[in-house]
ZADREN-437968 format. One record per residue (C-alpha): residue number from 1; residue in one letter; z negated, x, y. Coordinates in pm, 1 decimal, always signed. Layout:
{num->NUM residu->A zz->Z xx->X yy->Y}
...
***
This chain:
{num->1 residu->M zz->-716.7 xx->+555.3 yy->+2781.8}
{num->2 residu->K zz->-528.3 xx->+309.3 yy->+2573.3}
{num->3 residu->N zz->-194.4 xx->+465.5 yy->+2683.3}
{num->4 residu->N zz->-333.1 xx->+812.7 yy->+2588.9}
{num->5 residu->K zz->-438.9 xx->+674.0 yy->+2252.4}
{num->6 residu->K zz->-94.9 xx->+532.3 yy->+2207.8}
{num->7 residu->Q zz->+92.4 xx->+853.7 yy->+2291.3}
{num->8 residu->N zz->-149.8 xx->+1065.1 yy->+2067.5}
{num->9 residu->L zz->-76.8 xx->+826.7 yy->+1757.2}
{num->10 residu->F zz->+291.5 xx->+816.4 yy->+1839.4}
{num->11 residu->K zz->+291.5 xx->+1195.4 yy->+1835.7}
{num->12 residu->Y zz->+88.9 xx->+1227.0 yy->+1531.1}
{num->13 residu->I zz->+338.7 xx->+987.1 yy->+1339.9}
{num->14 residu->K zz->+634.0 xx->+1196.0 yy->+1481.3}
{num->15 residu->D zz->+484.7 xx->+1507.8 yy->+1368.1}
{num->16 residu->T zz->+355.7 xx->+1420.7 yy->+1037.0}
{num->17 residu->T zz->+650.2 xx->+1194.5 yy->+922.6}
{num->18 residu->G zz->+949.2 xx->+1289.2 yy->+1141.3}
{num->19 residu->L zz->+983.7 xx->+922.9 yy->+1233.0}
{num->20 residu->S zz->+954.1 xx->+773.0 yy->+1588.7}
{num->21 residu->V zz->+797.5 xx->+428.7 yy->+1554.1}
{num->22 residu->S zz->+883.4 xx->+124.4 yy->+1780.2}
{num->23 residu->K zz->+641.9 xx->+4.7 yy->+2063.0}
{num->24 residu->M zz->+591.1 xx->-309.1 yy->+1865.6}
{num->25 residu->L zz->+476.8 xx->-123.7 yy->+1545.0}
{num->26 residu->L zz->+273.1 xx->+105.1 yy->+1756.3}
{num->27 residu->S zz->+83.5 xx->-180.8 yy->+1934.6}
{num->28 residu->F zz->+1.9 xx->-344.0 yy->+1594.8}
{num->29 residu->I zz->-138.1 xx->-21.8 yy->+1462.2}
{num->30 residu->I zz->-352.5 xx->+23.2 yy->+1772.6}
{num->31 residu->E zz->-476.2 xx->-354.2 yy->+1738.8}
{num->32 residu->P zz->-443.3 xx->-428.3 yy->+1369.7}
{num->33 residu->N zz->-589.1 xx->-785.2 yy->+1392.2}
{num->34 residu->R zz->-284.1 xx->-900.9 yy->+1588.7}
{num->35 residu->I zz->-73.8 xx->-868.2 yy->+1248.6}
{num->36 residu->T zz->-260.1 xx->-1172.9 yy->+1127.4}
{num->37 residu->M zz->-66.7 xx->-1399.5 yy->+1372.2}
{num->38 residu->L zz->+284.5 xx->-1276.2 yy->+1283.0}
{num->39 residu->N zz->+526.0 xx->-1521.9 yy->+1088.0}
{num->40 residu->N zz->+683.5 xx->-1384.3 yy->+781.4}
{num->41 residu->V zz->+1015.7 xx->-1281.6 yy->+937.0}
{num->42 residu->A zz->+813.1 xx->-1054.5 yy->+1187.7}
{num->43 residu->L zz->+577.3 xx->-937.6 yy->+913.1}
{num->44 residu->K zz->+864.8 xx->-842.8 yy->+709.9}
{num->45 residu->K zz->+1020.1 xx->-606.2 yy->+982.5}
{num->46 residu->I zz->+683.7 xx->-436.3 yy->+1050.5}
{num->47 residu->V zz->+623.5 xx->-378.5 yy->+669.6}
{num->48 residu->I zz->+1010.4 xx->-225.7 yy->+650.3}
{num->49 residu->E zz->+947.4 xx->-11.3 yy->+952.3}
{num->50 residu->Y zz->+583.4 xx->+85.6 yy->+823.1}
{num->51 residu->A zz->+695.4 xx->+171.6 yy->+453.5}
{num->52 residu->P zz->+759.5 xx->+546.7 yy->+492.8}
{num->53 residu->I zz->+483.2 xx->+619.0 yy->+706.4}
{num->54 residu->F zz->+254.7 xx->+437.5 yy->+461.2}
{num->55 residu->E zz->+397.2 xx->+638.4 yy->+185.1}
{num->56 residu->K zz->+337.1 xx->+956.0 yy->+352.4}
{num->57 residu->H zz->-47.6 xx->+853.6 yy->+454.4}
{num->58 residu->R zz->-148.9 xx->+625.5 yy->+162.4}
{num->59 residu->Y zz->-369.2 xx->+857.3 yy->-27.3}
{num->60 residu->M zz->-493.7 xx->+1085.1 yy->+250.9}
{num->61 residu->L zz->-886.5 xx->+1028.0 yy->+304.3}
{num->62 residu->D zz->-979.0 xx->+1297.6 yy->+573.2}
{num->63 residu->G zz->-800.1 xx->+1383.5 yy->+899.5}
{num->64 residu->P zz->-788.1 xx->+1302.1 yy->+1276.4}
{num->65 residu->S zz->-871.1 xx->+1001.6 yy->+1432.9}
{num->66 residu->E zz->-498.1 xx->+885.8 yy->+1425.8}
{num->67 residu->L zz->-508.0 xx->+886.5 yy->+1051.6}
{num->68 residu->D zz->-848.8 xx->+657.4 yy->+1092.1}
{num->69 residu->Q zz->-628.9 xx->+418.0 yy->+1305.3}
{num->70 residu->L zz->-371.7 xx->+417.8 yy->+1030.6}
{num->71 residu->A zz->-622.5 xx->+335.1 yy->+762.6}
{num->72 residu->C zz->-745.6 xx->+38.7 yy->+968.6}
{num->73 residu->F zz->-386.1 xx->-80.7 yy->+995.7}
{num->74 residu->D zz->-345.0 xx->-31.3 yy->+635.9}
{num->75 residu->L zz->-655.0 xx->-238.9 yy->+540.0}
{num->76 residu->V zz->-539.2 xx->-524.7 yy->+760.5}
{num->77 residu->L zz->-183.1 xx->-515.7 yy->+656.7}
{num->78 residu->M zz->-286.4 xx->-525.3 yy->+296.2}
{num->79 residu->W zz->-499.6 xx->-806.9 yy->+347.7}
{num->80 residu->R zz->-193.8 xx->-1004.8 yy->+525.1}
{num->81 residu->I zz->+51.0 xx->-927.1 yy->+238.6}
{num->82 residu->G zz->-195.9 xx->-980.0 yy->-45.3}
{num->83 residu->N zz->-3.3 xx->-1272.3 yy->-173.3}
{num->84 residu->K zz->+351.1 xx->-1158.4 yy->-96.2}
{num->85 residu->P zz->+507.3 xx->-983.4 yy->-378.1}
{num->86 residu->E zz->+813.1 xx->-910.6 yy->-215.9}
{num->87 residu->L zz->+660.4 xx->-725.5 yy->+88.0}
{num->88 residu->K zz->+425.8 xx->-536.2 yy->-141.1}
{num->89 residu->S zz->+722.1 xx->-385.8 yy->-317.9}
{num->90 residu->I zz->+861.8 xx->-261.4 yy->-9.2}
{num->91 residu->L zz->+552.1 xx->-78.0 yy->+30.9}
{num->92 residu->G zz->+559.9 xx->+40.1 yy->-335.9}
{num->93 residu->I zz->+271.3 xx->-122.6 yy->-433.4}
***
């Protein structure tokens, strides 16, 4: 079931943004709490890869369950980079 969820999320991101996400980013979106364990170098890589997806979906409030998963990841990511202005600027916030 988890694999199906990953495939659906991968397809949703690909269909809505035209981007293919890495397996690493996809695993963090599926389990957002794991991002709290990243060091700053790995966190920056995730932020850089996620930035175009964030830009596309940042103000969407309603949509499929995949969008809900992205919103949960957004919340955890915002908390994690709250005191890192250089990472916030990558996301345009």
